[in-house]
N, CA, C and O atoms as a GROMACS GRO file, in nm:
protein
  380
    1MET      N    1   7.973   9.240   6.833
    1MET     CA    2   8.066   9.350   6.842
    1MET      C    3   8.197   9.304   6.779
    1MET      O    4   8.246   9.196   6.810
    2SER      N    5   8.254   9.385   6.693
    2SER     CA    6   8.377   9.347   6.623
    2SER      C    7   8.496   9.362   6.716
    2SER      O    8   8.490   9.432   6.817
    3LYS      N    9   8.604   9.296   6.679
    3LYS     CA   10   8.728   9.301   6.758
    3LYS      C   11   8.782   9.445   6.762
    3LYS      O   12   8.831   9.490   6.865
    4MET      N   13   8.774   9.517   6.648
    4MET     CA   14   8.822   9.654   6.642
    4MET      C   15   8.741   9.744   6.734
    4MET      O   16   8.796   9.833   6.799
    5HIS      N   17   8.611   9.723   6.740
    5HIS     CA   18   8.524   9.802   6.828
    5HIS      C   19   8.560   9.776   6.975
    5HIS      O   20   8.561   9.869   7.055
    6GLU      N   21   8.588   9.650   7.011
    6GLU     CA   22   8.627   9.616   7.147
    6GLU      C   23   8.760   9.681   7.183
    6GLU      O   24   8.776   9.729   7.295
    7ILE      N   25   8.855   9.684   7.090
    7ILE     CA   26   8.985   9.747   7.115
    7ILE      C   27   8.966   9.897   7.134
    7ILE      O   28   9.030   9.957   7.221
    8ARG      N   29   8.882   9.958   7.054
    8ARG     CA   30   8.858  10.102   7.064
    8ARG      C   31   8.795  10.136   7.200
    8ARG      O   32   8.835  10.233   7.263
    9ILE      N   33   8.699  10.057   7.245
    9ILE     CA   34   8.637  10.080   7.376
    9ILE      C   35   8.741  10.064   7.487
    9ILE      O   36   8.745  10.145   7.580
   10ALA      N   37   8.824   9.962   7.478
   10ALA     CA   38   8.928   9.940   7.579
   10ALA      C   39   9.027  10.055   7.580
   10ALA      O   40   9.070  10.098   7.687
   11SER      N   41   9.064  10.107   7.462
   11SER     CA   42   9.158  10.219   7.453
   11SER      C   43   9.100  10.345   7.516
   11SER      O   44   9.170  10.417   7.587
   12VAL      N   45   8.973  10.371   7.490
   12VAL     CA   46   8.907  10.488   7.548
   12VAL      C   47   8.902  10.474   7.700
   12VAL      O   48   8.923  10.571   7.773
   13ALA      N   49   8.874  10.354   7.749
   13ALA     CA   50   8.868  10.331   7.894
   13ALA      C   51   9.004  10.356   7.958
   13ALA      O   52   9.011  10.417   8.065
   14VAL      N   53   9.111  10.309   7.895
   14VAL     CA   54   9.246  10.329   7.948
   14VAL      C   55   9.281  10.477   7.947
   14VAL      O   56   9.336  10.527   8.045
   15LEU      N   57   9.251  10.548   7.839
   15LEU     CA   58   9.280  10.691   7.832
   15LEU      C   59   9.201  10.769   7.937
   15LEU      O   60   9.255  10.860   8.000
   16PHE      N   61   9.075  10.734   7.958
   16PHE     CA   62   8.994  10.800   8.059
   16PHE      C   63   9.051  10.774   8.198
   16PHE      O   64   9.058  10.866   8.280
   17ALA      N   65   9.092  10.651   8.225
   17ALA     CA   66   9.148  10.618   8.356
   17ALA      C   67   9.278  10.697   8.380
   17ALA      O   68   9.300  10.748   8.490
   18ALA      N   69   9.362  10.708   8.278
   18ALA     CA   70   9.488  10.783   8.291
   18ALA      C   71   9.459  10.931   8.313
   18ALA      O   72   9.525  10.995   8.395
   19TRP      N   73   9.361  10.986   8.241
   19TRP     CA   74   9.326  11.126   8.256
   19TRP      C   75   9.271  11.153   8.396
   19TRP      O   76   9.310  11.251   8.459
   20SER      N   77   9.182  11.068   8.444
   20SER     CA   78   9.122  11.092   8.575
   20SER      C   79   9.225  11.079   8.686
   20SER      O   80   9.216  11.150   8.786
   21TYR      N   81   9.324  10.990   8.670
   21TYR     CA   82   9.428  10.977   8.770
   21TYR      C   83   9.514  11.103   8.775
   21TYR      O   84   9.549  11.150   8.883
   22SER      N   85   9.547  11.159   8.658
   22SER     CA   86   9.633  11.277   8.656
   22SER      C   87   9.559  11.400   8.705
   22SER      O   88   9.624  11.498   8.744
   23ALA      N   89   9.426  11.399   8.705
   23ALA     CA   90   9.349  11.514   8.751
   23ALA      C   91   9.336  11.519   8.902
   23ALA      O   92   9.292  11.621   8.956
   24GLN      N   93   9.374  11.413   8.973
   24GLN     CA   94   9.363  11.410   9.118
   24GLN      C   95   9.473  11.497   9.180
   24GLN      O   96   9.584  11.504   9.127
   25ALA      N   97   9.440  11.561   9.291
   25ALA     CA   98   9.540  11.642   9.360
   25ALA      C   99   9.644  11.552   9.424
   25ALA      O  100   9.610  11.452   9.488
   26GLN      N  101   9.767  11.587   9.407
   26GLN     CA  102   9.877  11.513   9.468
   26GLN      C  103   9.947  11.607   9.565
   26GLN      O  104  10.004  11.708   9.523
   27LEU      N  105   9.942  11.576   9.694
   27LEU     CA  106   9.996  11.666   9.796
   27LEU      C  107  10.143  11.642   9.828
   27LEU      O  108  10.206  11.726   9.891
   28ASP      N  109  10.199  11.530   9.787
   28ASP     CA  110  10.338  11.498   9.819
   28ASP      C  111  10.428  11.612   9.772
   28ASP      O  112  10.429  11.647   9.654
   29GLY      N  113  10.505  11.668   9.864
   29GLY     CA  114  10.595  11.779   9.834
   29GLY      C  115  10.531  11.916   9.855
   29GLY      O  116  10.600  12.017   9.842
   30SER      N  117  10.402  11.921   9.887
   30SER     CA  118  10.333  12.048   9.910
   30SER      C  119  10.351  12.095  10.054
   30SER      O  120  10.364  12.014  10.145
   31THR      N  121  10.353  12.226  10.072
   31THR     CA  122  10.356  12.284  10.206
   31THR      C  123  10.214  12.293  10.258
   31THR      O  124  10.125  12.344  10.190
   32ILE      N  125  10.193  12.244  10.380
   32ILE     CA  126  10.061  12.246  10.442
   32ILE      C  127  10.070  12.307  10.582
   32ILE      O  128  10.180  12.325  10.635
   33ASN      N  129   9.955  12.338  10.640
   33ASN     CA  130   9.948  12.385  10.777
   33ASN      C  131   9.823  12.326  10.839
   33ASN      O  132   9.712  12.355  10.794
   34VAL      N  133   9.839  12.245  10.942
   34VAL     CA  134   9.727  12.187  11.015
   34VAL      C  135   9.722  12.256  11.150
   34VAL      O  136   9.822  12.264  11.221
   35SER      N  137   9.605  12.305  11.185
   35SER     CA  138   9.586  12.374  11.312
   35SER      C  139   9.465  12.318  11.385
   35SER      O  140   9.371  12.268  11.323
   36ALA      N  141   9.469  12.327  11.516
   36ALA     CA  142   9.356  12.284  11.599
   36ALA      C  143   9.266  12.405  11.622
   36ALA      O  144   9.313  12.511  11.662
   37TYR      N  145   9.137  12.388  11.595
   37TYR     CA  146   9.038  12.494  11.614
   37TYR      C  147   8.947  12.457  11.731
   37TYR      O  148   8.896  12.346  11.739
   38TYR      N  149   8.929  12.553  11.822
   38TYR     CA  150   8.843  12.531  11.938
   38TYR      C  151   8.808  12.665  11.997
   38TYR      O  152   8.899  12.748  12.004
   39PRO      N  153   8.694  12.696  12.040
   39PRO     CA  154   8.575  12.613  12.057
   39PRO      C  155   8.488  12.606  11.931
   39PRO      O  156   8.386  12.536  11.931
   40ASP      N  157   8.526  12.678  11.824
   40ASP     CA  158   8.449  12.673  11.700
   40ASP      C  159   8.546  12.671  11.582
   40ASP      O  160   8.668  12.676  11.601
   41THR      N  161   8.493  12.663  11.462
   41THR     CA  162   8.578  12.651  11.342
   41THR      C  163   8.640  12.784  11.299
   41THR      O  164   8.709  12.788  11.197
   42SER      N  165   8.616  12.890  11.374
   42SER     CA  166   8.675  13.020  11.342
   42SER      C  167   8.788  13.058  11.437
   42SER      O  168   8.858  13.157  11.414
   43SER      N  169   8.807  12.981  11.543
   43SER     CA  170   8.905  13.016  11.646
   43SER      C  171   9.022  12.918  11.646
   43SER      O  172   9.006  12.801  11.681
   44VAL      N  173   9.140  12.967  11.604
   44VAL     CA  174   9.259  12.882  11.607
   44VAL      C  175   9.304  12.868  11.751
   44VAL      O  176   9.338  12.966  11.816
   45TYR      N  177   9.304  12.746  11.800
   45TYR     CA  178   9.347  12.718  11.937
   45TYR      C  179   9.497  12.694  11.941
   45TYR      O  180   9.567  12.746  12.028
   46GLN      N  181   9.547  12.615  11.844
   46GLN     CA  182   9.690  12.590  11.835
   46GLN      C  183   9.729  12.566  11.690
   46GLN      O  184   9.675  12.478  11.624
   47ASN      N  185   9.824  12.645  11.643
   47ASN     CA  186   9.872  12.634  11.506
   47ASN      C  187   9.985  12.531  11.501
   47ASN      O  188  10.081  12.539  11.577
   48GLY      N  189   9.972  12.434  11.412
   48GLY     CA  190  10.074  12.331  11.399
   48GLY      C  191  10.196  12.375  11.321
   48GLY      O  192  10.299  12.307  11.323
   49GLY      N  193  10.186  12.488  11.253
   49GLY     CA  194  10.298  12.538  11.175
   49GLY      C  195  10.302  12.476  11.036
   49GLY      O  196  10.234  12.377  11.008
   50ASN      N  197  10.382  12.535  10.949
   50ASN     CA  198  10.397  12.483  10.813
   50ASN      C  199  10.489  12.363  10.810
   50ASN      O  200  10.587  12.356  10.884
   51THR      N  201  10.456  12.268  10.725
   51THR     CA  202  10.541  12.151  10.704
   51THR      C  203  10.519  12.101  10.561
   51THR      O  204  10.421  12.138  10.497
   52VAL      N  205  10.611  12.019  10.513
   52VAL     CA  206  10.603  11.966  10.377
   52VAL      C  207  10.554  11.820  10.383
   52VAL      O  208  10.605  11.741  10.463
   53VAL      N  209  10.457  11.786  10.300
   53VAL     CA  210  10.404  11.650  10.294
   53VAL      C  211  10.513  11.558  10.239
   53VAL      O  212  10.570  11.583  10.133
   54SER      N  213  10.539  11.450  10.315
   54SER     CA  214  10.643  11.354  10.276
   54SER      C  215  10.598  11.215  10.317
   54SER      O  216  10.482  11.194  10.351
   55GLY      N  217  10.688  11.121  10.314
   55GLY     CA  218  10.656  10.984  10.352
   55GLY      C  219  10.650  10.962  10.502
   55GLY      O  220  10.608  10.856  10.548
   56SER      N  221  10.690  11.062  10.580
   56SER     CA  222  10.687  11.047  10.726
   56SER      C  223  10.566  11.120  10.783
   56SER      O  224  10.494  11.189  10.710
   57THR      N  225  10.543  11.104  10.913
   57THR     CA  226  10.431  11.171  10.980
   57THR      C  227  10.463  11.320  10.989
   57THR      O  228  10.565  11.360  11.046
   58GLU      N  229  10.375  11.403  10.932
   58GLU     CA  230  10.401  11.546  10.927
   58GLU      C  231  10.393  11.614  11.063
   58GLU      O  232  10.471  11.704  11.092
   59TYR      N  233  10.300  11.572  11.146
   59TYR     CA  234  10.284  11.627  11.281
   59TYR      C  235  10.287  11.510  11.380
   59TYR      O  236  10.183  11.452  11.410
   60PRO      N  237  10.406  11.475  11.431
   60PRO     CA  238  10.415  11.360  11.522
   60PRO      C  239  10.348  11.388  11.657
   60PRO      O  240  10.313  11.502  11.688
   61THR      N  241  10.332  11.283  11.735
   61THR     CA  242  10.274  11.296  11.869
   61THR      C  243  10.343  11.409  11.944
   61THR      O  244  10.466  11.417  11.946
   62GLY      N  245  10.264  11.495  12.005
   62GLY     CA  246  10.318  11.608  12.079
   62GLY      C  247  10.319  11.738  12.001
   62GLY      O  248  10.359  11.841  12.055
   63SER      N  249  10.277  11.736  11.876
   63SER     CA  250  10.276  11.858  11.795
   63SER      C  251  10.170  11.958  11.839
   63SER      O  252  10.182  12.078  11.811
   64PHE      N  253  10.067  11.910  11.909
   64PHE     CA  254   9.960  11.996  11.959
   64PHE      C  255   9.947  11.977  12.110
   64PHE      O  256   9.843  11.930  12.156
   65PRO      N  257  10.050  12.014  12.188
   65PRO     CA  258  10.049  11.983  12.332
   65PRO      C  259   9.941  12.054  12.411
   65PRO      O  260   9.894  11.999  12.511
   66SER      N  261   9.899  12.172  12.372
   66SER     CA  262   9.795  12.244  12.446
   66SER      C  263   9.656  12.192  12.414
   66SER      O  264   9.565  12.202  12.495
   67TYR      N  265   9.640  12.136  12.294
   67TYR     CA  266   9.509  12.090  12.251
   67TYR      C  267   9.488  11.943  12.282
   67TYR      O  268   9.390  11.907  12.349
   68ASN      N  269   9.578  11.859  12.235
   68ASN     CA  270   9.575  11.716  12.266
   68ASN      C  271   9.715  11.660  12.239
   68ASN      O  272   9.749  11.634  12.123
   69PRO      N  273   9.795  11.640  12.343
   69PRO     CA  274   9.934  11.598  12.324
   69PRO      C  275   9.949  11.456  12.267
   69PRO      O  276  10.059  11.418  12.226
   70THR      N  277   9.841  11.377  12.264
   70THR     CA  278   9.853  11.240  12.213
   70THR      C  279   9.832  11.232  12.061
   70THR      O  280   9.857  11.127  12.002
   71TRP      N  281   9.786  11.339  12.000
   71TRP     CA  282   9.757  11.335  11.856
   71TRP      C  283   9.882  11.333  11.772
   71TRP      O  284   9.983  11.395  11.805
   72SER      N  285   9.874  11.260  11.662
   72SER     CA  286   9.969  11.273  11.553
   72SER      C  287   9.887  11.285  11.425
   72SER      O  288   9.779  11.226  11.414
   73VAL      N  289   9.937  11.361  11.330
   73VAL     CA  290   9.865  11.384  11.205
   73VAL      C  291   9.956  11.350  11.089
   73VAL      O  292  10.065  11.407  11.074
   74ASP      N  293   9.911  11.257  11.008
   74ASP     CA  294   9.985  11.217  10.888
   74ASP      C  295   9.901  11.254  10.767
   74ASP      O  296   9.784  11.218  10.760
   75VAL      N  297   9.960  11.324  10.672
   75VAL     CA  298   9.891  11.366  10.551
   75VAL      C  299   9.953  11.292  10.434
   75VAL      O  300  10.075  11.291  10.416
   76THR      N  301   9.868  11.229  10.354
   76THR     CA  302   9.914  11.159  10.234
   76THR      C  303   9.862  11.236  10.112
   76THR      O  304   9.807  11.345  10.126
   77ASP      N  305   9.881  11.178   9.994
   77ASP     CA  306   9.832  11.244   9.873
   77ASP      C  307   9.681  11.264   9.873
   77ASP      O  308   9.632  11.356   9.808
   78ASN      N  309   9.607  11.179   9.946
   78ASN     CA  310   9.461  11.189   9.938
   78ASN      C  311   9.388  11.172  10.071
   78ASN      O  312   9.266  11.154  10.072
   79GLN      N  313   9.459  11.179  10.183
   79GLN     CA  314   9.389  11.167  10.311
   79GLN      C  315   9.468  11.230  10.425
   79GLN      O  316   9.589  11.251  10.416
   80MET      N  317   9.396  11.259  10.533
   80MET     CA  318   9.456  11.307  10.657
   80MET      C  319   9.424  11.202  10.763
   80MET      O  320   9.308  11.170  10.786
   81ILE      N  321   9.528  11.149  10.829
   81ILE     CA  322   9.510  11.043  10.927
   81ILE      C  323   9.547  11.100  11.064
   81ILE      O  324   9.662  11.134  11.090
   82ILE      N  325   9.447  11.109  11.152
   82ILE     CA  326   9.470  11.158  11.288
   82ILE      C  327   9.464  11.038  11.381
   82ILE      O  328   9.365  10.965  11.384
   83THR      N  329   9.571  11.018  11.456
   83THR     CA  330   9.573  10.908  11.553
   83THR      C  331   9.602  10.966  11.691
   83THR      O  332   9.660  11.074  11.703
   84GLY      N  333   9.560  10.896  11.792
   84GLY     CA  334   9.579  10.940  11.929
   84GLY      C  335   9.458  10.905  12.010
   84GLY      O  336   9.373  10.827  11.967
   85SER      N  337   9.449  10.962  12.129
   85SER     CA  338   9.335  10.934  12.216
   85SER      C  339   9.271  11.064  12.259
   85SER      O  340   9.330  11.172  12.243
   86GLY      N  341   9.152  11.054  12.313
   86GLY     CA  342   9.084  11.171  12.366
   86GLY      C  343   9.037  11.269  12.262
   86GLY      O  344   9.052  11.390  12.279
   87PHE      N  345   8.980  11.220  12.152
   87PHE     CA  346   8.931  11.310  12.049
   87PHE      C  347   8.820  11.397  12.104
   87PHE      O  348   8.716  11.346  12.145
   88ARG      N  349   8.843  11.527  12.106
   88ARG     CA  350   8.742  11.622  12.156
   88ARG      C  351   8.643  11.655  12.045
   88ARG      O  352   8.522  11.659  12.067
   89VAL      N  353   8.694  11.680  11.926
   89VAL     CA  354   8.611  11.718  11.812
   89VAL      C  355   8.667  11.649  11.690
   89VAL      O  356   8.788  11.642  11.673
   90CYS      N  357   8.580  11.597  11.605
   90CYS     CA  358   8.626  11.536  11.482
   90CYS      C  359   8.552  11.602  11.368
   90CYS      O  360   8.436  11.568  11.341
   91GLY      N  361   8.616  11.695  11.300
   91GLY     CA  362   8.554  11.768  11.191
   91GLY      C  363   8.569  11.701  11.056
   91GLY      O  364   8.523  11.753  10.955
   92ILE      N  365   8.634  11.582  11.054
   92ILE     CA  366   8.649  11.507  10.931
   92ILE      C  367   8.594  11.368  10.955
   92ILE      O  368   8.557  11.334  11.067
   93ILE      N  369   8.588  11.289  10.853
   93ILE     CA  370   8.542  11.152  10.869
   93ILE      C  371   8.649  11.074  10.943
   93ILE      O  372   8.761  11.061  10.896
   94CYS      N  373   8.614  11.021  11.058
   94CYS     CA  374   8.708  10.945  11.139
   94CYS      C  375   8.680  10.796  11.123
   94CYS      O  376   8.564  10.754  11.123
   95GLY      N  377   8.781  10.721  11.109
   95GLY     CA  378   8.761  10.578  11.098
   95GLY      C  379   8.887  10.503  11.086
   95GLY      O  380   8.885  10.380  11.076
   0.00000   0.00000   0.00000
């Protein structure tokens, strides 16, 4: 394989990586609404209200006092992190 061919492959790989990164959804600065649903996925038990995704925890402990007062919900550009105790239902991958 020639040196020019190796450079061309590396350039295509870098361009593809840059394109795929820019195609990902970025939630920072977006308005979101997280709500607790119970007893099924059609019944809103407690609405967390609208908030803007930032570097801090969007729904701190106590944001869902009727559903589970120990929960806090942090939303990043690519994940939702629920912490607390007494998880009744986990509709997302928990870990």
